[in-house]
One Martini backbone bead per residue (centre of mass of N, CA, C, O) as a GRO file, in nm:
protein
  190
    1MET     BB    1  -0.095  -0.609  -8.833
    2TRP     BB    2  -0.009  -0.467  -8.564
    3VAL     BB    3  -0.273  -0.538  -8.418
    4ILE     BB    4  -0.231  -0.841  -8.404
    5GLU     BB    5   0.033  -0.833  -8.250
    6PHE     BB    6  -0.070  -0.678  -8.009
    7LEU     BB    7  -0.296  -0.884  -7.933
    8THR     BB    8  -0.093  -1.114  -7.885
    9TYR     BB    9   0.103  -0.955  -7.663
   10ALA     BB   10  -0.080  -0.815  -7.450
   11PRO     BB   11  -0.140  -1.047  -7.251
   12LEU     BB   12   0.159  -1.089  -7.181
   13GLY     BB   13   0.206  -0.802  -7.073
   14LEU     BB   14  -0.012  -0.814  -6.849
   15VAL     BB   15   0.110  -1.053  -6.701
   16LEU     BB   16   0.379  -0.920  -6.646
   17ILE     BB   17   0.270  -0.679  -6.487
   18TYR     BB   18   0.127  -0.849  -6.273
   19CYS     BB   19   0.384  -0.990  -6.169
   20VAL     BB   20   0.530  -0.733  -6.082
   21LEU     BB   21   0.317  -0.640  -5.878
   22ILE     BB   22   0.335  -0.882  -5.695
   23TYR     BB   23   0.635  -0.869  -5.631
   24ASN     BB   24   0.638  -0.577  -5.520
   25GLY     BB   25   0.437  -0.634  -5.290
   26LEU     BB   26   0.613  -0.844  -5.143
   27VAL     BB   27   0.853  -0.659  -5.095
   28ARG     BB   28   0.703  -0.445  -4.931
   29LEU     BB   29   0.615  -0.633  -4.699
   30LYS     BB   30   0.897  -0.727  -4.617
   31ASN     BB   31   1.005  -0.437  -4.556
   32ASN     BB   32   0.795  -0.366  -4.336
   33VAL     BB   33   0.886  -0.577  -4.138
   34ALA     BB   34   1.179  -0.480  -4.112
   35LYS     BB   35   1.112  -0.191  -4.023
   36SER     BB   36   0.947  -0.260  -3.771
   37PHE     BB   37   1.180  -0.404  -3.626
   38ALA     BB   38   1.382  -0.170  -3.626
   39ASN     BB   39   1.208   0.010  -3.441
   40ILE     BB   40   1.225  -0.177  -3.199
   41GLU     BB   41   1.532  -0.181  -3.169
   42VAL     BB   42   1.565   0.114  -3.102
   43LEU     BB   43   1.400   0.107  -2.838
   44LEU     BB   44   1.565  -0.111  -2.696
   45LYS     BB   45   1.830   0.048  -2.699
   46GLN     BB   46   1.727   0.284  -2.535
   47ARG     BB   47   1.654   0.127  -2.287
   48HIS     BB   48   1.940   0.005  -2.238
   49ALA     BB   49   2.081   0.294  -2.220
   50GLU     BB   50   1.886   0.469  -2.020
   51LEU     BB   51   1.803   0.314  -1.763
   52PRO     BB   52   2.073   0.286  -1.617
   53ARG     BB   53   2.127   0.589  -1.603
   54LEU     BB   54   1.871   0.667  -1.447
   55ALA     BB   55   1.918   0.474  -1.213
   56GLU     BB   56   2.185   0.601  -1.117
   57ILE     BB   57   2.078   0.873  -1.049
   58CYS     BB   58   1.875   0.776  -0.836
   59LYS     BB   59   2.070   0.616  -0.664
   60GLY     BB   60   2.256   0.848  -0.583
   61ILE     BB   61   2.042   1.019  -0.442
   62MET     BB   62   1.931   0.800  -0.251
   63THR     BB   63   2.196   0.750  -0.107
   64HIS     BB   64   2.225   1.023   0.018
   65GLU     BB   65   1.956   1.018   0.170
   66ARG     BB   66   2.009   0.758   0.319
   67ASN     BB   67   2.258   0.865   0.467
   68LEU     BB   68   2.114   1.089   0.612
   69PHE     BB   69   1.910   0.899   0.762
   70ALA     BB   70   2.124   0.713   0.881
   71SER     BB   71   2.264   0.929   1.055
   72LEU     BB   72   2.014   0.988   1.219
   73ALA     BB   73   1.974   0.703   1.334
   74LYS     BB   74   2.251   0.679   1.469
   75ALA     BB   75   2.222   0.921   1.652
   76ARG     BB   76   1.980   0.811   1.805
   77GLU     BB   77   2.125   0.564   1.917
   78ARG     BB   78   2.338   0.728   2.076
   79VAL     BB   79   2.143   0.868   2.257
   80ASP     BB   80   2.017   0.618   2.386
   81LEU     BB   81   2.284   0.503   2.497
   82ALA     BB   82   2.366   0.748   2.662
   83GLN     BB   83   2.117   0.743   2.843
   84GLU     BB   84   2.155   0.461   2.958
   85GLU     BB   85   2.463   0.534   3.058
   86LYS     BB   86   2.488   0.833   3.152
   87ASP     BB   87   2.648   0.987   2.910
   88VAL     BB   88   2.709   1.311   2.853
   89LYS     BB   89   2.919   1.331   2.631
   90ALA     BB   90   2.777   1.137   2.438
   91LEU     BB   91   2.516   1.294   2.431
   92GLY     BB   92   2.628   1.551   2.305
   93ARG     BB   93   2.736   1.426   2.050
   94ALA     BB   94   2.469   1.299   1.960
   95GLU     BB   95   2.304   1.562   1.951
   96THR     BB   96   2.478   1.698   1.743
   97GLU     BB   97   2.428   1.491   1.523
   98ILE     BB   98   2.128   1.531   1.511
   99ARG     BB   99   2.123   1.828   1.445
  100GLN     BB  100   2.283   1.804   1.185
  101ALA     BB  101   2.090   1.610   1.044
  102VAL     BB  102   1.837   1.785   1.062
  103HIS     BB  103   1.954   2.024   0.916
  104GLN     BB  104   2.004   1.873   0.652
  105VAL     BB  105   1.711   1.806   0.603
  106PHE     BB  106   1.611   2.100   0.592
  107LEU     BB  107   1.792   2.193   0.367
  108ARG     BB  108   1.690   1.993   0.162
  109ALA     BB  109   1.392   2.085   0.174
  110GLU     BB  110   1.448   2.380   0.087
  111ALA     BB  111   1.598   2.319  -0.183
  112TYR     BB  112   1.376   2.066  -0.208
  113PRO     BB  113   1.057   2.046  -0.188
  114GLU     BB  114   1.100   1.817  -0.385
  115LEU     BB  115   1.263   1.561  -0.388
  116LYS     BB  116   1.478   1.448  -0.618
  117ALA     BB  117   1.408   1.153  -0.600
  118ASN     BB  118   1.114   1.185  -0.680
  119GLU     BB  119   1.161   1.312  -0.956
  120ASN     BB  120   1.340   1.088  -1.068
  121MET     BB  121   1.140   0.863  -1.032
  122LEU     BB  122   0.925   0.986  -1.212
  123ALA     BB  123   1.101   1.001  -1.463
  124LEU     BB  124   1.161   0.704  -1.476
  125GLN     BB  125   0.871   0.606  -1.495
  126GLU     BB  126   0.796   0.770  -1.747
  127ARG     BB  127   1.013   0.647  -1.930
  128ILE     BB  128   0.927   0.357  -1.907
  129ILE     BB  129   0.640   0.395  -2.009
  130ALA     BB  130   0.714   0.519  -2.283
  131LEU     BB  131   0.882   0.283  -2.387
  132GLU     BB  132   0.669   0.059  -2.352
  133ASP     BB  133   0.456   0.190  -2.532
  134ALA     BB  134   0.629   0.204  -2.787
  135ILE     BB  135   0.685  -0.097  -2.805
  136ALA     BB  136   0.388  -0.182  -2.825
  137ASP     BB  137   0.327  -0.025  -3.083
  138ARG     BB  138   0.549  -0.155  -3.259
  139ARG     BB  139   0.454  -0.443  -3.219
  140GLU     BB  140   0.181  -0.404  -3.351
  141LEU     BB  141   0.292  -0.318  -3.628
  142PHE     BB  142   0.456  -0.568  -3.679
  143ASN     BB  143   0.223  -0.778  -3.658
  144GLU     BB  144   0.067  -0.651  -3.893
  145SER     BB  145   0.286  -0.696  -4.108
  146VAL     BB  146   0.294  -1.000  -4.075
  147GLN     BB  147  -0.002  -1.055  -4.142
  148LEU     BB  148   0.003  -0.938  -4.428
  149ASN     BB  149   0.224  -1.119  -4.537
  150ASN     BB  150   0.107  -1.403  -4.462
  151THR     BB  151  -0.152  -1.368  -4.620
  152ARG     BB  152  -0.042  -1.308  -4.904
  153ILE     BB  153   0.145  -1.574  -4.933
  154GLY     BB  154  -0.141  -1.755  -4.914
  155GLN     BB  155  -0.245  -1.636  -5.174
  156LEU     BB  156  -0.401  -1.615  -5.464
  157PRO     BB  157  -0.119  -1.603  -5.666
  158ASP     BB  158   0.113  -1.531  -5.454
  159VAL     BB  159   0.214  -1.812  -5.365
  160PHE     BB  160   0.385  -1.869  -5.616
  161PHE     BB  161   0.582  -1.630  -5.584
  162ALA     BB  162   0.674  -1.687  -5.301
  163ARG     BB  163   0.801  -1.963  -5.371
  164LEU     BB  164   0.979  -1.881  -5.613
  165PHE     BB  165   1.115  -1.622  -5.429
  166ASP     BB  166   1.130  -1.680  -5.117
  167PHE     BB  167   0.873  -1.595  -4.953
  168GLY     BB  168   0.823  -1.570  -4.616
  169ALA     BB  169   0.730  -1.623  -4.311
  170PHE     BB  170   0.654  -1.465  -4.006
  171GLU     BB  171   0.696  -1.396  -3.680
  172TYR     BB  172   0.558  -1.319  -3.400
  173LEU     BB  173   0.570  -1.085  -3.143
  174LYS     BB  174   0.641  -1.229  -2.828
  175PHE     BB  175   0.592  -1.211  -2.489
  176GLU     BB  176   0.661  -1.291  -2.201
  177ASP     BB  177   0.512  -1.255  -1.905
  178GLU     BB  178   0.754  -1.104  -1.772
  179ALA     BB  179   0.779  -0.880  -2.004
  180ILE     BB  180   0.492  -0.743  -1.945
  181GLU     BB  181   0.572  -0.662  -1.696
  182PRO     BB  182   0.692  -0.452  -1.500
  183ILE     BB  183   0.977  -0.296  -1.449
  184ALA     BB  184   1.255  -0.390  -1.251
  185ILE     BB  185   1.502  -0.207  -1.083
  186ALA     BB  186   1.787  -0.307  -0.989
  187GLY     BB  187   1.952  -0.141  -0.703
  188ILE     BB  188   1.804   0.111  -0.591
  189TYR     BB  189   1.738  -0.033  -0.290
  190ASP     BB  190   2.032  -0.141  -0.191
   0.00000   0.00000   0.00000
């Protein structure tokens, strides 16, 4: 008798187990899409937090070097003006300024065989490239998760469960053409 009851309810139990498996699979796909997007958000927040800081470091160093070379250029202009005017005192002062500026350039070169600005710019470029590559990788993973989700919710019998439990399709993450191009950090060369 129990065998007949078991055989009567077994197909219903198998259908129920099958329905639970479909539902759990849809939940897993939905959560993978959410997790993939959260990973992208983390990288975007890192980029937004770190790039301005790195840019400011480079800008500060480059400003100092630019001021150093600007003072050298100004001193050269004073020398030229003093020579044109045949003003010996002004020429002496201007030559002193040039010598001091050149000395500062030499000191800077001795202290930093490769100027700090170049190292910082390389570090900034490397960091930008690393973040952009990571964002591209995460975007690819996200779009793959979206594709798996969207495919599954469109297939039979999953489509019925997707509609019944309101599992929807997700949009692919696409960047505008400007966003794909290398990032230009405004203000570094201002």
